[in-house]
N, C-alpha and C positions, 0 to 999 in steps of 0.2 A: 352497646346497641347493636353495633355492627357484627361483632362476634357473636351475639346471641341469635341474630337473624341467620348467620351462616349456619350454625348448628340446628336452627329450626328447619332451614333448607334441607340439610342432609337426612333430619328425621322424617320430613315430608316425603322426599323423593324415594327414599329406602323403605319406609313403613308406612305410610299414610297417604297413599295416593289419592283418595277422595277429598282429603284437605289440600292437596296440591292442585286438584282442579279449581278450588275456589280462592286461593290465595293469590292476590295481583302480583304478576311477575316482577313489576316495577320495584317492589319492596326488597327483592332479594338482589336485582341487579343495582338498584340504588345504593345498596349498603356495601358494594364493593369499593375498595380503596385503591387496588392495584390491578394489573392485568394478569391474566393466567399464564402459569408458565407452559405454554404449549406452542406449537409450531402456529404461526399466524395463518388464521383461517376464517373467514365470515361464514356462517351459518344462517340459511334461511334468506328471507327478503328484507328489504330497507325498513319496511314496518312490522316484521314480525321475524325477528332473528336474534342473533347474538355475536360475538367476536372473540374468538380464542387467540392468544398471543397478542393482545393489543399492545401498540408501542405509544408512548407518551410523547406529545410534540413538546420540545423544550419551550419553557415559559418565554425566553426571549432569543432572539437570534440576530445577525446583523441585519436581516430585512424583514423581521416580522416580530409581533409580540401577541401572546396568547392572552386573551382577556377573560374577565369573570372567572379567575382561577379557583375561587371558593366552591364553584359547581363541580370542578374535577370532571370537565368534559373535554380535555385537550388530548383524548386518547383517539387511537384510530388503526387501519391497518396500515402497515408499513408503507404501503404505496401511496397512501393518502398524506401520510407525513412527508414523503418525497414530493408530492405534487404541491403541497402548501409551500415548500421551501423553493420549488421551482417558480411557481407563479409569483411568490414575492420577489424573486430577483427580476422577473420579467416587470413587475411593478415599478421596480426602482428604475429600470432602464426607461419605462414610459413616462416618468417623471414624479411619481410619489416616492416617499421615502421608505416604502415597504408595506406591509399590510397588518391590519389589526385582525386577529382570528378569533371568531366567536366560537360558538359550540361545535364540536366534532362528534365523538361519542363518549359514553361512560367507559370506565376501564374494561369492562367485559361486554361493552355494548347492551344490548337489550332495551326493553321499555324503559323510559325515563320516569322519574318521579313527578315532574312537571315539564310542561312544554311539549316538545317534538313528537309526533307519533312515528317518524322515521328515525334517522340518525342510529339505527340499530345494529348495524353490521360494521360499523368502521369505514364507511365508503361515502359519507357525506359531511360536508363542511360549509360552515356559514362565514361568510368573509364581510366584514363590516363596509358600508358604504362611506365611512368617515376616512378621508386621506390621513394618515398619520402625521402629526406634527413633531413628535420626537419617538423614539423606540428605547426610552430609558424610563417608562412609567413605573412607579412603585406598586406593589400589589395593591394597596389601599386605592391608588388612583385608577387602577383597572377595574375596581369594584364600582367606582363613583361616575367614572367619564360614560358618556352616551354617545351611540353612533348619532348619525344626522338622518333625517328623512329626505327622499328624493321625490315624493309624490306631491301632486297638486290635483285638486277637485277629484278627492276620493280615489286617486290612482289612475285615472284617466290621461294623465301627462305628468312630464317631469318637471320640477321646479327649477328655480335659478341656481341651485347647488349642484346641479348636474352638469357635468363637464366631458370634454372629448376625451379626458383620460380615464373616466368611468367605462365609457364606450371601449376604449382601448385594451383596458385590463380585461373586461368581461370577454372580449374578443379573443384576447390571449388564452383565457381558461377553455373556452370553447373549443379553440383550435388544438388543444392538448388532446393526443389520440386516447387516452384514458378516460376522458370525460365523457358521461352518457349524456348528461342534460344539465341546464342551470336554469334555476327559478328566480324570476324577478316579476315585480308588479306590472301590469298590463301596459301602462303608460311608457315604461322604459323599454319594453319589447318594441313597440309601435315607433319610438323615437330612434331606437337602433335601426329599425328598417328604413325609415327615412333618411338617416345620415349615411349609411353604408353605401359606397360608392365603388368598392372593388367586389371581390369575391364574396358571395353572399351565402354559400353553403353552410358557413358556422351558424347562421341564424336558426337553422333547423333545431339546433340544440337548446335554444333559449325559449323557455315555456313560460308563459303567464300563469301566474298563481297568487292566491289571496295573501295579502301581507306582503313581505319581502320587499320593503320600501327601505328598511334601516340596514339590510344586508342583501347579498346575493348567495344563494344557496346552490353549491356545486355538488353534482353527484356523479360518482364514477362507476364505471362498469365493473362488474365481478373480474376478478383476475382471471386471465386465460388459462384454461384446463382445470381451474378449481371446481371440485365437485361440492355440492351442498348449499352453493351461493347462487341465488335466484335474481336474475336480471329484470328490471322492468322491461316491458315492452319498449321498443324504439319508437322514437318520434314518428309521426305520418311523415311521409315525402314532402318536399317542398320546404320553403323558408319559414312558413307558419306564421307569416305577417298578417294575412287576412283573419286567422283565428284570433290573433292578439288584437286586432281592430275591432273584432265582434265583442270582445270582452270590454273594450272601451266603450263601444256603443252602448252596451247594457249598463255601463256605469252611468253614463249620461241621460240614458233613457230607461230607467228601470221599469220592468213591467210589474203587475200584482206581486204582492208579497208572497214568497214561496212558504210553505209549511215549514215550522221548526223541525230541524233535523233531530232524529231520535239520538239519544246518548249512545255511545259506544259502549259495549261491554268490555271492561278491563280483561287484557290478556293474562293469561295464566301460564304456568310453566307448561301444561298440557297441550297448549296452542303453539308452543314454540317448537323447533326440530329437536329430536330427543338428545342430540349432541350438547345442547346447551345447559343441560344439568350437569354435564362432566366440565363445562366451562367453568360453571359456578363453583364446582367442589375441587377443582384443581389449586393446589397450593402454589 
């Protein structure tokens, strides 16, 4: 099936551009089993791009384990792989055994068959809120174990499972100069704003977003000097604590129901940077 999709892609890109316009790009990228043999390069934006020369995070390291291996989403830009290893060592020093790593990107990035809209250029990584009890889980165990939720009252507050170590690990991630922003549920951001007694500058990178109570989502900036990679606009000035509190207020006192959002159109190859066709066709 994967081989068939690969040759279908070649036919589409080279001879049938009208069909390429209609074929969901996720079908092509989701069929890839390994990275492209190219120099590491993110193309496009976090939610509309692809990844050349992706590197696979080792399934197990001394301070991390990649989870849900059947998804084959433990691929990323080499800088993201380095960051994961770096943060997992920080987690060890903070008091955890290391980190459980969730979704990063597909082997060649791009839109996913299910789940995320972002994670397309190899610069996003989900890190489980569950403190690892061991780092010798089998592949089967990694498919069946679940992370833990940190939220209470719909995400307005943290629950009793939230610890100072969660705060410290997220702070360590935010203080990494390559990190652009970190997504957490609103109650976690507000709690960190209340608990931080020292330098608060790192809180600017912590952004409230829907979900993100089983994991926190780290987004790295585009590598310096790399053309073709599009950074997200930087967070607004300030620590962002009042913004997070407004999210909490809306959770606790919701207004009238909002109209249902219109379904988004599936991305096709023609929506992505033109380099992405080469990423797919590279052996």
